[in-house]
N, C-alpha and C positions, 0 to 999 in steps of 0.2 A: 394527447400529450399534456394538455394544460393541467389536468388533475394531478398527474405524476409530477410535473414541474412544481406545482403549488405545494405538494407534499414535501418534496426535496428542499424547496426554498424555506419552508417552515422548520424542517429538521436542521438545516444549516444555520438558521438564525437562533437556535436554542442557546440561551445564555451559558457561559462557562465561567470557571473560576477566574477572577481577575488576574491571577498570576499567569494563567495560560495566555490571556490576551496580551499581557506585558511581554511575555516570551516571544509571541508571534510578532509583535511590533519591533522588537529588538532584532529578530531574524530578518525582517523586511528591511530594516535600516542598514543592515550589513551590505545589502545589494542595491541600495540607493533607488534611483528613479526607475530602474528596471523591474522592481517588485510590483506585482499587480494584485496578488491575493495570497493569503496563508490559510491552509486548511488543516484542522486538527482532527486526528483520527486515532484508532487503535485501542489497545486494552486499557489505556488511562482515561478514556472518554468519560467514564462514570465513577472514577476514583475520586474520593475526597482527600485522601492522604497521598499527596504527590511526591513528598520527600522520599528519596531512595529509588524512585522509578525513572524510567526513560520515556519522556513524552515524545510523541510522533507527530511530525508536521510535513506537509508538502508546501513548499514555496513556489508559487506560480509567477513566472517572469515574462516580460514582453519579448525578450530576445536574449539568447545565451551570450552573445558578444557583449551586450550592454550590461550583463549581470556580473561579469568577472573582469578583473584587471589582467589576469594571466590568460593568455590565449589558449594554452593547453587545456585549461579547465573548461573553456567554452567548447573546444573541439571534442573533449571527452564527453561532455553533456550532450552534444549533438549526435555523436556516433553511437554511444551506449547510454541512453537516458534511463533513469535520472542519475545525477551526481548525488552523493549522500555525505553529509557533514555532521560532526558532533558539535554541540553548542551548549554553553552554560549561561544561566542568567538568574541573578538573585537567589542563588542557592539551589536552583533546580537544573536538572540535566535533560537534554533532548537530543534527538537526531532529526535532521530535516533533509528531505529530498527535493531537488530542484527540477522543475519541468517548465517548459514554455507554455503559453496559452494554447498554441497550436498542438503541441504534443499532448497536453492534458486532454484536449478534445479528441485527438486520434486514439489515445490509449484507453479512453472510456467508450469507444465506439466499436461497431462491428468490424472496423478496419484495424483494430488493435493487433500488433504483431505478436504479443503474448498477453496473458491475462492478469499480470501482477497488479497493475494499477486499477484495471476494471474491477477486479475482485475486492480491492480495498474500498472503492467508492460505491460498490453495491451494498456496503455496510454503512451504518450511520457515521456522519462526520459533521464538523462544525466549520463555518466560515468565520474565522476569528480575527482577521485583519483584511482590509481591502483598500486599494487605491480608488480614487474617484472613478465612478462608473465602471468598475471592473467586476462587480458582483454578478451581473447578468451573464457574462461569458462563463464564469465559474459554475453558476447554477445550471446553465444549459449543458455543460460538459458532464457534470456529476449526475444530472438527471438521466443521462443516456446509460450510465453504467448498470443500474439494476434492470432496466428494460432489456438491454442486450443480453445480460446474463440469464434472465428468465426465459427469453426466446431460445437461447442455446440449450437450456436445461430441459425445457418442456418435453422434447422428444425422448429424453432419457428416463422420464417418470411415467410415461403413458398418459396419465391424466394431468393435463396442464393446470387444473385447479386444485391439485392435491396439496394438502398442507405440508407435505414432505418436499415440495418443490425447492425451497430454499436450503433445507438440509442437504439435499442431493447436490444443489448448486455449489455449496462450499466444499463438500467432499470432492467434487470434480475439480474445482479450482485449486484446492490443496494438492491434488495429485499432479498438477502441472508445475509445481515448485519443489525445491528442496526444503522440506519443512522439518522443524525440530519439535513441533507440538505433538502432543499425544493424540491418538486416534479419535478421542471424543471431542477434540477442539472444534471441528466444523459445526457440530450440533450445538455446542455451547454458545456459538455466535448467535444463533437463532433464539436460544433460550434466554439470552441477555436482553433481547429486544423483540419480544413476541408481538407486541402491538404494532411495531414498525413494520414487520414483515407481513403481518395480516393486512395492514393498510396498503402495502405495496401490491399484495396479491389482488386486492380489489380494484386497483387503478391501472393495472397492466393487463389488458385483455389478451388472452393467449389461446391458441389451439395447438394440440399436440401435432407436430409435423411428421412427415414421412422421410425427410432427408436422412442421409447417413450420418447421424449425429455422433455415433461411436467413433467413426473414422476421424471426424473433425476434432473431437476431444483428444484423440490419439496424437494428432499433429500438434495440438497445443501443448501436450505433455512433452513432446520432444523439443519443441521450440522454447518452451518456458524454462526447462531445466538448463538448456544451453545458455539462454540469456542470463539466468541467475548466476551461473558460474562466472560469466564475464563481468557481471555487476559486482560480485563479491571480490573478484580480483582487482577491479578498478577501485573499490572502496578502500583497499589497503593503502592507496595513495591519497585519498581524500578524507578519510575518516580517522581522526586521532584516536589511538587506542582501539583500532578496528578489530584486531585479532582478539583482544580481551573481551570486547563487546560480543563478538560472535560466540566465544566460549561461554560467556555469561548467559546469553540468550538460550543456547542449546541446553546448558545445565538447568536453567530455570524451567524450560518447557518439557524437556525429555527426561529429567531426573538423572542425568549423567554427572560425572565428576571430572570433567576435562580441566587440566591445569596447563597453563601456557608457560613454556620454558623461555629463558632469556634469549636464546638464539631466535625463537619464533617472533619475539617482539622486534628484534633487529632486522629480520627478514620476513615481514608480514606476508608478502605474496607467496614465498616458498612455504610458509607455515600454513596458509590457507590450502595450498595444493596438497601438502602432506597430510592434513587433517581429513580431507574429503573422503578418501577411500575407506578410512577407518570408520567414519561416521556412517557411511552408506552400509558397510558390512554389519555394523551394530544395530542399524535401524534407527539411530538417533535422528538422522534426517532421511526423508524418503523422496 
C-alpha cells in the first residue's frame, strides 16, 4: 500500500493555479473550524483558462453539526451525503460538495454505498487546502479509491493487467450514475492522464477474480441511480441556480438545447422531476 499511497500523495500535492488555492481557502473559511481539507478535482484540473468554467471541489469537514449554523443542512448532509453548494470568489465560479472525514473514508472504500465519490477520487485530484495535520487522513482515504475500483473491475476484463482496465472501470462507474456526458467520455478520462493510470496499474497488484462481479455491478447501478436522484432533488434546496446549472451541464456534455422556463426556476424540485423522464427518453442522461 505504501507505493500507492506515495503515488497519490505526490499527485495530490501537484501545484495548482493560485486562484484555485484562494477559492479553496475561501470555501474553507465559510465553514470555520469544522473545515479539515479541500480537494480540487474534475474537468478544470488541467485548464489554464478558468474564467467561464465551473470549478469542482470537495470540502472535508470534521463533523456536519459543526460545519453548519442551520441544523437542517447538517441533517441533510448526514442523511444524503454530500450537500452541494454554489460559490463565487474573485470572478470565478465553483460548486463544492461537503463530506465529513468519516464519510470520505467510507465512500472511497469497499464499504461505499454507491460509487459516485469513489469514481471521482480514482481520478487525479489535488489537495489545495488543509487544516493542521489533516492531510494524512485525506491522503489515506483518496488512496483507497483507485485500489478498490481496480479490484472491482479486474474480474470484468479477464486480464487484471490489461491496459483497458481503467477504461472499463470508468465505463462501469458511468453506468451507475445518471450521466449527461457522451459515450466516449469514460475513455477520455484515461487519455487525459495516461501516465497516471499506467503508474497506478504498476502499484496495484491484482488478480482476476472469480466472484460474480457482473451481479455486484448491477447492484451498484440500481443503488447509484436512486442515490443520484435523491441528491439532485436535495441540491435544488442547497444549490443556488441549481436547475440552470443542471441544464447547462447537460447541454454542454450531451449537445442538447434545454431551456429553463420561469416556473421551473420558481419550483426547482418540480422542474428536476419533470425534466428527468424526458432526459432519459432522449438519452441525454443514461
